[in-house]
DRENLUMRO-242094 format. One line per field, with one value per residue (C-alpha): residue in three letters; x, y, z. Coordinates in pm, 1 decimal. Layout:
// residues N
aa <- ALA ...;
u <- X ...;
v <- Y ...;
w <- Z ...;
This chain:
// residues 244
aa <- MET ARG GLU LYS GLU VAL HIS PHE THR LEU PRO LEU GLY LEU THR ASP GLU LYS GLY VAL LEU HIS ARG LYS GLY THR MET ARG PRO VAL THR ALA GLU ASP GLU LEU MET LEU MET GLU ALA ASN GLY VAL LYS PHE ASN ASP ARG GLN ARG ASP LEU GLU LEU LEU ALA ARG LEU ILE THR GLU LEU GLY SER LEU LYS LYS VAL ASP SER GLU THR LEU GLU GLU LEU PHE GLU ALA ASP PHE ILE TYR LEU GLN MET LEU PHE ASN SER LEU ASN GLU GLU GLY THR VAL SER TYR ALA CYS PRO ARG CYS GLY THR LYS ASN GLN LEU ASN MET ALA SER LEU PHE GLU LYS ALA GLY GLY GLU GLU ARG LYS GLU SER VAL ARG PHE ARG LEU PRO HIS GLY SER GLY LEU LYS PRO GLU MET GLY THR LYS VAL GLN GLY THR MET ASP MET ALA ARG CYS ARG ASP PHE ILE THR LEU TYR ARG ASP SER ARG THR ARG ASP ASN PRO SER TRP PHE TYR VAL GLY LEU MET THR ARG CYS VAL LYS LYS LEU GLY ALA GLU LYS SER VAL ASN ASN SER VAL ILE THR LYS LEU ASN PRO ARG ASP PHE ALA PHE LEU VAL ASP LEU PHE ASN GLU LEU ASN ASN GLY VAL ILE ARG ARG VAL THR ASP GLN CYS ARG CYS GLY GLU GLU ASN ARG VAL GLU LEU HIS LEU PRO GLY GLU VAL;
u <- -4275.1 -4276.3 -4316.9 -3963.6 -3833.0 -3603.5 -3497.1 -3130.3 -2862.6 -2513.9 -2215.0 -2074.4 -2234.7 -2198.8 -2091.2 -2168.1 -2016.0 -2198.6 -2065.6 -2435.1 -2394.9 -2618.5 -2711.7 -3030.7 -3178.8 -3433.5 -3330.2 -3551.7 -3490.7 -3312.5 -3470.1 -3411.0 -3439.5 -3146.2 -2934.7 -3004.2 -2920.8 -2596.0 -2531.3 -2551.4 -2378.0 -2025.1 -1735.3 -1843.9 -1687.5 -1403.3 -1465.0 -1616.9 -1663.7 -1815.8 -2108.5 -2183.7 -2160.5 -2421.0 -2636.3 -2635.2 -2732.1 -3045.0 -3171.4 -3107.6 -3435.8 -3338.0 -3029.9 -3048.9 -3181.9 -2924.6 -3205.8 -3007.0 -2829.5 -2619.6 -2282.3 -2081.8 -2232.6 -2174.7 -1792.7 -1756.6 -1901.4 -1652.7 -1538.9 -1706.2 -2059.4 -2049.4 -1954.7 -2251.2 -2453.5 -2363.2 -2444.8 -2798.5 -2826.0 -2738.8 -2984.4 -3251.7 -3228.6 -3111.1 -2972.3 -3229.6 -3112.0 -2773.5 -2855.6 -2632.8 -2662.0 -2603.3 -2254.1 -2443.3 -2798.4 -2789.5 -3079.7 -3090.0 -3124.5 -3164.6 -2992.2 -3178.2 -2925.5 -3096.6 -3143.3 -2785.1 -2610.1 -2939.9 -2785.2 -2408.5 -2170.5 -2172.8 -2051.4 -1814.6 -1634.9 -1270.5 -1140.9 -787.5 -544.3 -192.2 53.5 404.9 552.8 687.6 1055.1 1075.4 1377.3 1364.4 1310.8 1568.5 1722.9 1501.6 1658.1 1636.7 1414.5 1022.4 869.1 570.0 249.5 -98.4 -374.5 -682.8 -1007.3 -1036.3 -1349.5 -1463.6 -1330.2 -999.8 -1118.8 -1271.4 -949.6 -766.8 -963.4 -891.3 -560.5 -446.5 -147.4 -342.6 -550.9 -198.6 -35.3 -264.8 21.3 -30.0 -356.7 -206.4 70.0 -179.7 -430.7 -135.2 -46.3 -394.9 -460.7 -138.2 -89.5 242.7 514.8 834.3 992.4 914.4 769.3 505.3 372.9 412.9 407.5 803.0 805.2 585.2 721.0 1066.1 905.6 1021.6 778.9 658.7 574.5 372.8 184.4 148.5 -46.3 -254.3 -374.4 -405.1 -630.6 -850.6 -923.3 -938.5 -1227.7 -1370.6 -1387.5 -1646.5 -1894.0 -1704.5 -1776.4 -2139.9 -2312.4 -2671.0 -2794.4 -2968.2 -3312.9 -3130.4 -2951.2 -2597.7 -2427.4 -2295.2 -1976.8 -2108.3 -1866.3 -2037.0 -1921.9 -1804.7 -1870.8 -1507.3 -1203.9 -891.1;
v <- 597.9 822.5 1192.6 1354.5 1016.9 1021.4 746.0 747.2 561.9 569.0 647.4 355.4 113.8 -149.2 -537.2 -748.7 -1065.4 -1270.3 -1014.4 -859.6 -505.5 -238.8 85.5 216.2 340.1 534.2 819.0 993.2 1355.8 1371.7 1420.9 1548.1 1206.0 1061.9 1372.4 1225.1 903.8 997.8 1149.2 819.3 589.4 452.5 520.6 872.0 1108.6 1153.5 1004.9 1220.6 960.9 674.0 966.1 1016.6 650.0 581.7 870.2 739.9 393.0 546.4 767.5 494.0 291.9 83.6 -4.0 -236.1 -628.4 -568.0 -679.9 -457.4 -117.2 -63.9 120.7 -201.8 -245.3 137.9 93.8 -89.5 211.8 394.7 713.8 846.9 715.5 835.3 1176.2 1148.2 1064.6 1357.9 1587.8 1402.2 1452.6 1836.2 1825.1 1619.4 1842.4 2194.2 2331.7 2185.7 2131.3 2208.9 2524.1 2677.9 2863.5 2731.8 2922.2 2920.3 3050.8 3200.4 2942.8 2881.3 2491.9 2282.2 1927.7 1679.7 1526.1 1190.6 1157.2 1252.8 932.6 690.4 667.7 629.0 446.5 90.6 -88.0 196.8 255.3 191.5 120.5 163.1 390.0 307.3 585.0 735.6 929.4 1260.3 1267.2 881.3 946.1 766.7 452.4 161.5 26.4 245.8 577.8 847.0 638.4 697.7 468.2 312.8 182.5 141.9 313.3 170.7 380.2 432.5 311.9 435.1 165.6 340.3 648.6 462.9 282.6 624.9 778.0 567.2 618.1 849.4 991.2 1113.1 1366.6 1474.9 1496.5 1573.1 1519.6 1163.7 1105.0 1194.5 918.5 684.7 691.6 663.6 342.8 180.2 306.8 298.8 -100.6 -109.8 119.0 26.9 -299.3 -207.5 -560.4 -377.8 -40.2 89.4 402.2 415.1 401.4 676.1 930.7 859.1 1019.1 1318.3 1597.4 1635.9 1263.8 1239.6 1572.4 1419.0 1081.3 1316.1 1520.9 1155.1 1026.1 1327.8 1301.9 917.3 931.2 1265.3 1301.0 1079.8 1275.5 1629.1 1682.5 1554.3 1574.9 1799.1 1893.1 2202.2 2289.6 2440.8 2111.2 2231.9 1987.5 2113.4 1970.7 2069.1 2140.9 2051.6 2169.8 1892.9 1888.5 1805.0 1675.7 1517.5;
w <- 74.4 350.4 324.1 212.0 159.5 -196.0 -370.7 -468.5 -702.5 -572.2 -829.0 -774.3 -525.9 -247.4 -314.3 -52.5 -5.3 -254.7 -500.4 -554.5 -641.8 -467.9 -561.1 -521.5 -208.8 -32.1 232.0 482.7 670.1 1038.5 1296.7 1627.7 1781.1 1549.1 1693.4 2037.6 1989.9 1769.5 2171.2 2320.8 2068.4 2168.8 1969.0 1800.3 2020.9 1873.7 1571.2 1303.7 1004.8 1257.3 1390.6 1027.1 944.9 1256.0 1137.2 767.8 923.5 1084.9 766.2 483.1 493.8 218.0 12.8 -272.8 -156.8 182.1 451.7 686.6 660.0 973.7 1045.5 978.0 652.6 587.0 627.8 275.8 102.6 -138.4 -61.2 -337.2 -257.2 118.1 -5.7 -259.2 46.8 269.4 -28.5 -49.5 323.9 249.2 -70.7 151.1 496.9 421.6 78.8 -149.9 -530.2 -703.1 -952.9 -1222.3 -1497.8 -1852.1 -2023.8 -2402.0 -2323.4 -1998.7 -1865.8 -1461.8 -1434.6 -1120.0 -1068.9 -867.8 -612.5 -603.9 -941.4 -1060.1 -1088.7 -1229.7 -1574.4 -1486.6 -1206.4 -1122.7 -1409.6 -1560.4 -1186.4 -1179.5 -839.6 -858.0 -1108.5 -1237.5 -1196.0 -1212.1 -955.1 -1122.8 -887.1 -792.8 -575.3 -197.0 -300.6 -327.2 -546.7 -779.9 -652.8 -948.1 -1206.2 -1246.5 -1003.4 -1081.1 -866.5 -833.2 -584.7 -504.0 -433.1 -43.8 164.8 445.5 665.0 594.9 776.6 1072.5 1093.0 1070.3 1293.2 1569.2 1557.0 1852.1 1622.8 1379.1 1624.5 1746.1 1414.6 1132.7 895.7 986.9 863.4 507.8 549.9 671.3 381.5 108.4 328.6 287.0 -27.2 -265.2 -300.2 -498.6 -528.2 -746.9 -619.6 -253.7 -118.7 80.6 78.3 528.2 670.8 651.2 300.6 248.7 506.0 288.1 -34.7 -196.5 -129.8 -418.4 -469.4 -178.1 -300.3 -592.2 -421.7 -217.3 -524.4 -702.8 -450.7 -462.9 -765.9 -821.0 -531.6 -551.0 -955.8 -946.1 -798.1 -866.3 -1211.6 -1346.6 -1715.2 -1701.4 -2089.6 -2086.8 -2228.2 -2528.9 -2624.5 -2476.8 -2255.3 -1947.8 -1698.8 -1392.8 -1090.2 -740.9 -418.7 -204.1 144.2 220.1 44.8 199.6;
């Protein structure tokens, strides 16, 4: 292993076309050459997510048994795994470890970002969640009823597609509509969940879906468990690099 490279374990993992789950990998620090290469890469000028994936593809030297790790491969990452890799990048190149004080004894503990999910994730992942809208109006023929539905976890490819849509650059609200359209797989009796369905939702229901999206995707890594030397098991809130 090269100097300062770190081994990591993804919270959820990337499943390849053969159904093999890949969670363990290796990342190296960024260099000036990496930044220069990104400036010359195609498709990253107006797409921050594409830029991040191109950079991660250069820095991740191994991911499971995958023979090649490129930006196209990383588009299949769950959003939770992508955010974790961003946090690991910051830890490796800028901020170091995450610190917290034990509320029981006051001891200052440090969390190693690379090893946070060695004992969890993967087999425990929940890729979708069922929900019931709090208001439920605006949907026919179930107007006024408690409409049920399902939401899937987002993947990087969902963000890539939306960032390529000029409407999201002109109108930030359109980005949220697009996310819900891609992640909400079932909604009441609607035959398909499209932009028209989402924009007709009651504002309270739309806000509910956005909050549910954040909890489903970011909740995986927002709160982690760590045991202090005093024996106290603590739930630690991590600062995420960004949320929808």
